[in-house]
KERO-911389 format. One record per residue (C-alpha): residue in one letter; residue number from 1; chain; x, y, z. Coordinates in Angstrom, 2 decimals. Example, Ala and Ser with C-alpha at 12.3 -4.5 7.8 and 13.67 -1.06 7.14 Angstrom:
> residu|num|chaine|east|north|up
> a|1|A|12.30|-4.50|7.80
> s|2|A|13.67|-1.06|7.14
This chain:
> residu|num|chaine|east|north|up
> m|1|A|0.00|0.00|0.00
> d|2|A|1.27|3.44|-0.94
> v|3|A|1.07|5.56|2.20
> v|4|A|0.37|9.20|1.41
> r|5|A|-0.59|12.33|3.24
> s|6|A|-3.81|13.76|1.88
> t|7|A|-5.69|17.01|2.18
> p|8|A|-9.31|17.59|1.30
> s|9|A|-10.31|19.59|-1.76
> v|10|A|-13.47|20.46|-3.64
> s|11|A|-12.72|17.98|-6.42
> g|12|A|-11.83|15.09|-4.12
> s|13|A|-8.81|13.64|-2.45
> t|14|A|-5.45|15.04|-3.42
> i|15|A|-2.00|13.67|-2.84
> a|16|A|1.47|15.10|-2.83
> f|17|A|4.95|13.67|-2.82
> d|18|A|5.54|12.38|0.66
> p|19|A|8.41|14.45|2.10
> e|20|A|9.37|11.54|4.33
> r|21|A|9.67|9.12|1.41
> s|22|A|13.12|7.57|0.93
> w|23|A|15.12|7.48|-2.28
> s|24|A|14.08|4.96|-4.94
> h|25|A|16.37|3.65|-7.68
> l|26|A|14.62|5.82|-10.25
> q|27|A|15.14|8.96|-8.19
> i|28|A|18.81|8.11|-7.66
> f|29|A|19.27|7.55|-11.40
> a|30|A|17.46|10.80|-12.24
> v|31|A|19.57|12.92|-9.90
> g|32|A|22.74|10.95|-10.68
> i|33|A|22.55|11.34|-14.45
> c|34|A|21.97|15.08|-14.02
> f|35|A|25.07|15.23|-11.79
> v|36|A|27.21|13.44|-14.39
> l|37|A|25.89|15.68|-17.18
> n|38|A|26.78|18.74|-15.15
> m|39|A|30.23|17.27|-14.55
> l|40|A|30.76|16.91|-18.31
> d|41|A|29.54|20.48|-18.80
> g|42|A|32.27|21.63|-16.44
> m|43|A|34.83|19.61|-18.37
> d|44|A|33.70|21.00|-21.74
> i|45|A|33.61|24.63|-20.64
> l|46|A|36.53|24.83|-18.22
> m|47|A|38.94|22.95|-20.46
> m|48|A|39.24|26.17|-22.46
> s|49|A|40.80|28.03|-19.53
> y|50|A|43.49|25.34|-19.22
> l|51|A|44.15|25.26|-22.96
> a|52|A|44.12|29.04|-23.36
> p|53|A|47.91|29.55|-23.13
> a|54|A|48.51|26.81|-25.73
> i|55|A|45.82|28.19|-28.06
> a|56|A|47.12|31.74|-27.67
> g|57|A|50.60|30.58|-28.61
> y|58|A|49.36|28.42|-31.51
> w|59|A|47.56|31.30|-33.23
> n|60|A|49.59|34.13|-31.66
> i|61|A|46.57|35.98|-30.23
> g|62|A|46.55|38.48|-27.37
> a|63|A|44.52|38.88|-24.18
> a|64|A|41.64|40.77|-25.83
> a|65|A|41.14|38.10|-28.53
> l|66|A|41.46|35.35|-25.94
> g|67|A|38.71|37.04|-23.96
> v|68|A|36.41|36.68|-27.00
> v|69|A|37.23|32.96|-27.21
> f|70|A|36.39|32.58|-23.51
> s|71|A|33.16|34.50|-23.90
> a|72|A|31.92|32.64|-27.00
> a|73|A|30.70|29.58|-25.10
> l|74|A|29.29|31.81|-22.38
> a|75|A|27.36|33.84|-24.95
> g|76|A|26.00|30.57|-26.33
> m|77|A|24.98|29.52|-22.84
> m|78|A|23.13|32.79|-22.42
> v|79|A|21.22|32.34|-25.69
> g|80|A|20.57|28.68|-24.90
> a|81|A|19.22|29.48|-21.47
> l|82|A|16.95|32.25|-22.78
> a|83|A|15.76|30.74|-26.05
> l|84|A|16.04|26.96|-25.61
> a|85|A|15.62|26.27|-21.89
> p|86|A|11.96|27.49|-21.86
> l|87|A|11.19|24.77|-24.43
> a|88|A|11.50|22.30|-21.54
> d|89|A|8.35|23.75|-19.99
> q|90|A|6.59|23.37|-23.35
> f|91|A|7.82|19.98|-24.63
> g|92|A|9.38|18.33|-21.58
> r|93|A|12.70|18.31|-19.71
> r|94|A|13.88|14.95|-21.07
> p|95|A|13.81|15.68|-24.85
> v|96|A|15.47|19.06|-24.36
> i|97|A|18.28|17.49|-22.32
> l|98|A|18.87|14.63|-24.78
> c|99|A|18.93|16.89|-27.85
> s|100|A|21.22|19.36|-26.13
> v|101|A|23.70|16.70|-25.03
> g|102|A|23.97|15.53|-28.65
> l|103|A|24.52|19.12|-29.83
> m|104|A|27.21|19.67|-27.20
> g|105|A|29.09|16.49|-28.06
> v|106|A|29.16|17.11|-31.82
> s|107|A|30.22|20.75|-31.52
> m|108|A|32.88|20.02|-28.87
> f|109|A|34.31|17.32|-31.12
> g|110|A|34.37|19.82|-33.98
> c|111|A|36.35|22.34|-31.90
> g|112|A|39.37|20.08|-32.25
> f|113|A|39.29|20.55|-36.02
> a|114|A|38.78|24.34|-36.13
> p|115|A|41.04|25.78|-38.87
> d|116|A|41.14|29.29|-37.37
> v|117|A|40.12|31.37|-34.36
> t|118|A|36.85|32.51|-35.92
> t|119|A|35.68|28.93|-36.48
> l|120|A|36.69|28.00|-32.95
> i|121|A|34.64|30.91|-31.60
> v|122|A|31.58|29.76|-33.58
> m|123|A|31.95|26.15|-32.42
> r|124|A|32.37|27.25|-28.81
> f|125|A|29.19|29.30|-29.15
> v|126|A|27.32|26.16|-30.26
> v|127|A|28.74|24.21|-27.31
> g|128|A|27.38|26.94|-25.06
> l|129|A|23.93|26.73|-26.68
> g|130|A|23.59|23.10|-25.60
> i|131|A|24.88|23.67|-22.09
> g|132|A|22.66|26.70|-21.54
> a|133|A|19.61|24.73|-22.65
> i|134|A|20.07|21.88|-20.17
> l|135|A|21.25|23.60|-17.00
> a|136|A|17.77|24.74|-16.03
> s|137|A|16.18|21.36|-16.84
> m|138|A|18.78|19.48|-14.82
> a|139|A|18.17|21.70|-11.81
> a|140|A|14.40|21.30|-12.23
> i|141|A|14.52|17.48|-12.48
> t|142|A|16.88|17.27|-9.51
> s|143|A|14.56|19.47|-7.48
> e|144|A|11.49|17.44|-8.49
> y|145|A|12.84|13.91|-7.97
> a|146|A|14.75|14.48|-4.74
> p|147|A|12.66|13.78|-1.61
> e|148|A|11.43|17.04|-0.16
> r|149|A|13.68|16.96|2.88
> h|150|A|16.73|16.52|0.60
> r|151|A|15.65|18.86|-2.21
> t|152|A|17.76|21.89|-1.39
> i|153|A|20.82|19.74|-0.73
> a|154|A|20.34|17.76|-3.96
> v|155|A|20.16|20.92|-6.08
> a|156|A|23.27|22.31|-4.40
> l|157|A|25.10|18.98|-4.84
> l|158|A|24.17|18.98|-8.53
> q|159|A|26.19|22.16|-8.99
> a|160|A|29.23|20.50|-7.39
> g|161|A|29.45|18.29|-10.47
> y|162|A|30.58|21.27|-12.53
> p|163|A|33.88|21.88|-10.71
> i|164|A|34.53|18.14|-10.52
> g|165|A|34.46|18.00|-14.31
> a|166|A|36.65|21.09|-14.49
> m|167|A|39.12|19.62|-12.00
> l|168|A|39.34|16.36|-13.94
> a|169|A|39.83|18.36|-17.14
> g|170|A|42.79|20.14|-15.54
> l|171|A|44.41|16.86|-14.50
> v|172|A|43.91|15.43|-18.01
> v|173|A|45.37|18.57|-19.60
> i|174|A|48.48|18.36|-17.42
> a|175|A|49.01|14.71|-18.45
> v|176|A|48.00|14.82|-22.13
> l|177|A|48.65|18.33|-23.49
> p|178|A|52.45|18.05|-23.83
> g|179|A|52.21|14.89|-25.93
> y|180|A|49.03|15.33|-27.95
> g|181|A|48.14|19.02|-28.11
> w|182|A|44.96|20.98|-27.50
> r|183|A|43.04|19.71|-30.55
> v|184|A|43.03|16.09|-29.38
> l|185|A|41.87|17.13|-25.92
> m|186|A|38.91|19.10|-27.25
> s|187|A|37.76|16.33|-29.57
> a|188|A|38.15|13.75|-26.81
> a|189|A|35.86|15.85|-24.57
> g|190|A|33.26|15.79|-27.33
> i|191|A|33.50|12.02|-27.67
> g|192|A|33.10|11.62|-23.92
> t|193|A|29.94|13.73|-24.00
> l|194|A|28.47|11.69|-26.86
> l|195|A|29.24|8.43|-25.05
> l|196|A|27.04|9.58|-22.19
> l|197|A|24.05|10.12|-24.47
> p|198|A|22.80|6.48|-24.51
> f|199|A|23.02|6.31|-20.72
> a|200|A|21.01|9.51|-20.42
> f|201|A|18.44|8.11|-22.86
> a|202|A|18.08|4.93|-20.79
> l|203|A|18.16|6.37|-17.27
> l|204|A|16.76|9.91|-17.39
> p|205|A|12.99|10.06|-16.70
> e|206|A|10.62|12.83|-17.71
> s|207|A|9.66|15.33|-15.05
> l|208|A|6.57|14.23|-13.12
> e|209|A|5.73|17.86|-12.46
> f|210|A|5.83|18.60|-16.19
> l|211|A|3.51|15.65|-16.94
> e|212|A|1.11|16.70|-14.19
> k|213|A|1.04|20.40|-14.99
> r|214|A|1.18|20.31|-18.80
> q|215|A|-0.72|17.01|-19.24
> p|216|A|0.58|16.01|-22.71
> r|217|A|-0.81|12.98|-24.55
> d|218|A|-0.78|9.79|-22.42
> a|219|A|0.32|11.84|-19.40
> l|220|A|-1.54|9.64|-16.91
> a|221|A|-0.05|6.43|-18.31
> r|222|A|3.43|7.92|-18.27
> i|223|A|3.02|9.17|-14.71
> n|224|A|1.79|5.78|-13.53
> a|225|A|4.66|4.01|-15.28
> l|226|A|7.13|6.18|-13.39
> r|227|A|5.23|5.75|-10.13
> h|228|A|5.31|1.98|-10.63
> r|229|A|9.10|2.08|-11.02
> m|230|A|9.29|3.95|-7.71
> g|231|A|6.95|1.50|-5.97
> w|232|A|4.08|3.98|-5.61
> s|233|A|0.41|3.27|-6.15
> p|234|A|-1.14|4.42|-9.48
> l|235|A|-3.28|7.51|-9.94
> v|236|A|-6.85|7.08|-11.14
> g|237|A|-6.94|10.46|-12.86
> l|238|A|-5.25|13.81|-13.31
> s|239|A|-6.31|17.00|-11.63
> q|240|A|-8.19|19.67|-13.50
> i|241|A|-5.58|22.33|-12.82
> g|242|A|-3.08|21.37|-15.51
> e|243|A|-1.23|24.22|-17.18
> r|244|A|-1.93|23.44|-20.85
> r|245|A|-1.38|27.01|-21.98
> s|246|A|1.98|28.11|-23.32
> v|247|A|4.53|29.05|-20.71
> k|248|A|5.38|32.71|-21.25
> l|249|A|7.98|35.00|-19.78
> s|250|A|5.20|37.22|-18.42
> l|251|A|4.34|34.49|-15.88
> l|252|A|7.58|35.34|-14.07
> f|253|A|6.18|38.81|-13.41
> n|254|A|2.59|37.91|-12.48
> e|255|A|1.09|38.12|-9.00
> g|256|A|3.73|40.48|-7.66
> q|257|A|6.67|38.28|-8.68
> w|258|A|8.32|41.02|-10.74
> k|259|A|10.43|42.25|-7.80
> q|260|A|11.56|38.72|-7.03
> t|261|A|12.45|38.09|-10.66
> l|262|A|14.45|41.30|-11.06
> i|263|A|16.34|40.66|-7.81
> l|264|A|17.25|37.13|-8.92
> w|265|A|18.31|38.32|-12.37
> a|266|A|20.57|40.97|-10.88
> a|267|A|22.09|38.51|-8.39
> f|268|A|22.84|35.95|-11.11
> f|269|A|24.33|38.61|-13.39
> c|270|A|26.69|39.89|-10.70
> c|271|A|27.75|36.46|-9.47
> y|272|A|28.28|35.06|-12.96
> m|273|A|30.40|38.07|-13.88
> t|274|A|32.99|37.40|-11.18
> l|275|A|32.67|33.61|-11.28
> y|276|A|33.54|33.35|-14.97
> f|277|A|36.23|35.97|-14.67
> a|278|A|37.87|33.64|-12.14
> i|279|A|37.15|30.47|-14.10
> a|280|A|38.55|31.84|-17.35
> w|281|A|41.49|33.88|-16.14
> v|282|A|42.88|32.26|-12.96
> p|283|A|45.34|30.01|-14.87
> r|284|A|46.46|32.87|-17.15
> l|285|A|46.70|35.36|-14.28
> a|286|A|48.65|32.84|-12.25
> i|287|A|51.32|33.13|-14.95
> e|288|A|51.17|36.91|-14.57
> a|289|A|51.66|36.39|-10.83
> g|290|A|54.93|34.51|-11.47
> l|291|A|53.96|30.84|-11.96
> d|292|A|55.12|28.84|-14.98
> r|293|A|52.59|27.25|-17.37
> s|294|A|52.39|23.88|-15.56
> q|295|A|52.01|25.58|-12.20
> a|296|A|49.30|27.85|-13.67
> i|297|A|47.31|24.81|-14.83
> i|298|A|47.73|23.36|-11.35
> a|299|A|46.43|26.66|-9.94
> g|300|A|43.33|26.33|-12.12
> t|301|A|42.88|22.74|-10.96
> i|302|A|43.31|23.78|-7.33
> y|303|A|40.72|26.51|-7.90
> n|304|A|38.24|23.90|-9.12
> l|305|A|39.13|21.60|-6.23
> g|306|A|38.18|24.48|-3.96
> a|307|A|34.98|24.93|-5.96
> f|308|A|34.12|21.25|-5.50
> v|309|A|34.85|21.32|-1.77
> g|310|A|32.89|24.55|-1.49
> g|311|A|29.92|22.90|-3.19
> l|312|A|30.06|19.93|-0.81
> a|313|A|30.51|22.22|2.17
> l|314|A|27.45|24.17|1.07
> c|315|A|25.39|20.96|1.13
> w|316|A|26.45|20.37|4.73
> l|317|A|26.06|24.01|5.77
> l|318|A|22.54|24.24|4.32
> f|319|A|21.42|21.88|7.07
> r|320|A|22.59|24.38|9.66
> f|321|A|22.31|27.87|8.23
> e|322|A|19.73|29.86|6.29
> t|323|A|20.62|29.87|2.59
> r|324|A|20.57|33.62|2.02
> r|325|A|22.85|34.41|4.96
> l|326|A|25.19|31.62|3.93
> v|327|A|25.52|32.98|0.40
> l|328|A|26.21|36.46|1.76
> f|329|A|28.98|35.13|4.01
> l|330|A|30.60|33.21|1.14
> m|331|A|30.46|36.24|-1.15
> l|332|A|32.30|38.28|1.48
> g|333|A|34.92|35.56|1.76
> g|334|A|35.25|35.47|-2.02
> a|335|A|35.88|39.21|-2.16
> v|336|A|38.69|38.92|0.41
> s|337|A|40.24|35.99|-1.50
> l|338|A|40.18|37.85|-4.82
> v|339|A|41.97|40.83|-3.31
> a|340|A|44.60|38.52|-1.83
> f|341|A|45.21|36.79|-5.19
> g|342|A|46.27|40.09|-6.75
> v|343|A|49.07|40.54|-4.21
> p|344|A|52.53|39.04|-5.00
> m|345|A|53.17|35.91|-2.90
> s|346|A|54.87|32.53|-2.93
> v|347|A|53.71|29.69|-5.20
> a|348|A|52.28|27.71|-2.27
> l|349|A|50.33|30.70|-0.99
> t|350|A|49.09|31.51|-4.51
> l|351|A|47.72|27.97|-4.82
> f|352|A|46.06|28.23|-1.41
> v|353|A|44.36|31.50|-2.31
> a|354|A|43.20|29.96|-5.62
> f|355|A|41.59|27.19|-3.55
> c|356|A|39.89|29.80|-1.32
> i|357|A|38.52|31.66|-4.35
> g|358|A|37.00|28.46|-5.69
> f|359|A|35.59|27.48|-2.29
> t|360|A|33.89|30.79|-1.58
> v|361|A|32.83|32.02|-5.02
> q|362|A|31.63|28.67|-6.39
> g|363|A|30.14|27.65|-3.05
> g|364|A|28.17|30.88|-2.85
> f|365|A|27.13|30.59|-6.48
> n|366|A|25.81|27.07|-5.91
> g|367|A|23.58|28.50|-3.21
> l|368|A|21.72|30.59|-5.81
> y|369|A|20.15|27.53|-7.46
> p|370|A|18.23|26.29|-4.41
> l|371|A|16.95|29.85|-4.00
> v|372|A|15.59|29.93|-7.56
> a|373|A|14.10|26.44|-7.30
> a|374|A|12.25|27.58|-4.18
> a|375|A|11.23|30.94|-5.64
> y|376|A|9.10|29.77|-8.61
> p|377|A|6.11|27.41|-8.95
> a|378|A|6.57|24.12|-10.80
> q|379|A|4.88|25.10|-14.07
> v|380|A|7.37|27.91|-14.71
> r|381|A|10.38|26.53|-12.85
> s|382|A|12.49|25.70|-15.92
> t|383|A|11.56|29.04|-17.46
> g|384|A|12.43|30.85|-14.23
> i|385|A|15.73|29.04|-13.77
> g|386|A|16.48|29.36|-17.49
> w|387|A|16.00|33.12|-17.49
> c|388|A|18.08|33.53|-14.33
> i|389|A|20.85|31.54|-15.99
> g|390|A|20.38|33.45|-19.24
> i|391|A|20.57|36.86|-17.63
> g|392|A|23.46|35.61|-15.54
> r|393|A|25.25|34.43|-18.66
> s|394|A|25.32|38.00|-19.92
> g|395|A|27.38|38.67|-16.82
> a|396|A|29.50|35.60|-17.61
> v|397|A|30.15|37.01|-21.08
> t|398|A|30.94|40.44|-19.68
> g|399|A|33.39|39.24|-17.01
> p|400|A|36.06|37.65|-19.25
> l|401|A|35.70|40.42|-21.84
> v|402|A|36.21|43.17|-19.27
> a|403|A|39.18|41.30|-17.82
> g|404|A|40.70|40.96|-21.28
> w|405|A|40.32|44.69|-21.94
> l|406|A|41.76|45.59|-18.52
> l|407|A|44.77|43.35|-19.02
> a|408|A|45.30|44.61|-22.58
> a|409|A|45.35|48.14|-21.13
> q|410|A|48.12|47.09|-18.68
> t|411|A|45.88|47.53|-15.63
> p|412|A|47.70|46.45|-12.45
> l|413|A|46.79|42.91|-11.43
> y|414|A|45.67|43.86|-7.93
> l|415|A|43.28|46.47|-9.37
> v|416|A|41.74|43.93|-11.78
> f|417|A|40.89|41.63|-8.87
> l|418|A|39.64|44.53|-6.75
> i|419|A|37.22|45.56|-9.51
> f|420|A|35.71|42.07|-9.60
> t|421|A|34.98|42.06|-5.87
> v|422|A|32.21|44.61|-6.44
> p|423|A|29.80|42.17|-8.19
> l|424|A|30.36|39.61|-5.43
> l|425|A|29.39|42.06|-2.72
> a|426|A|26.33|43.09|-4.75
> t|427|A|25.28|39.43|-5.04
> g|428|A|25.42|38.94|-1.30
> l|429|A|23.22|41.98|-0.70
> l|430|A|20.70|41.00|-3.40
> v|431|A|20.13|37.43|-2.18
> s|432|A|19.18|38.75|1.23
> l|433|A|16.10|40.28|-0.47
> v|434|A|14.88|37.05|-2.11
> g|435|A|11.59|35.63|-0.80
> l|436|A|11.08|31.84|-0.78
> r|437|A|7.89|29.94|-1.57
> a|438|A|6.52|27.16|0.60
> p|439|A|7.15|23.67|-0.90
> e|440|A|4.61|23.08|-3.65
> p|441|A|2.90|19.69|-3.86
> i|442|A|2.19|17.85|-7.09
> i|443|A|-1.56|17.41|-7.03
> a|444|A|-3.48|14.49|-8.51
> q|445|A|-6.48|12.34|-7.71
> a|446|A|-5.34|9.03|-6.25
> v|447|A|-6.50|5.68|-5.00
> m|448|A|-6.70|5.85|-1.22
> e|449|A|-6.08|2.40|0.20
């Protein structure tokens, strides 16, 4: 017998996900495949920062041009999040994720064969399109399939996959780049992404919230098939409150949500700006700080190790501290770490500060996703997350470009890092203004045994 907690309604009994329910195999697979996909996203995107010195030397390009290469994938992620991610609320999370993973793999593979910088920029833009399209859907599926008491932690843990992929990419670059070159590494990343596609096809379920709210053809049968795999009793019918109408951007501004939406957009923009400045330029700026090329790649890897540890620490800290205050504290720590990185110091201390930047900035950034997942109702969650990511990506594009211009203008290193502390401090202040919704149940008529 499927034990549920019910509440009365005009139309009859209603049932929600039981917050006390334990993890089923299907839920583990759903969250796990999203984690692995996010890990590969980190590998695909962050590999560029490790390969940047080799690419710059291969084509003899300067800091300003390198900033455009960095920003190409980020611009694609912005367009993907704004234009493609909302399709998940219209056609389903699963098909959008599968199509995007295929697009990412093919374009990443093609990067290894780019004949010139312009072609590489275009291919990196296409890689970004795929990644931008799936980030919101992965966060939504993770939020929906995780048991309620683990939901915030699961969404935060999902983001920890990104720096893991980036860290692994750094280790692979250190081992492979001298013997095989940057082209082989880029194509190999594309092949790895494509190899994951059949596993995603087999293991990734459709969102139950999407099926309940949008009610596409055979929605009830599909819901019951998923419920059967989780050992839950079947539903006898769907509710009459399905959201069959098109999901529009205006829904993010209805019912007084416009303030919430603008605050979240501004917070994501500011945080992305500094985050992707650090992601893109830490290895290159480590060289400026006195490290050789191998040590600079190690610095980038140490940064991502800090980002991974920061993501895990956030999962633990979310049990003990309120999310908004925690993000504010981490943003303050990130600002201090950035200032310290711009000061001349020993190699060991430079690596330690790189770790601290990753821990605080990435850890605080990961805390933004649980806030967004809790800020929007289910029927517009992918759209809400997608637009936050999309607006944020404009900050991600801006950050590396501004850094490239500053460095091309011979701006002192300490001043460059000081400038990028301002968006972090703004992020901390903005998240303190975010209001959170109560957990929203998935409503459906059920058999009460």
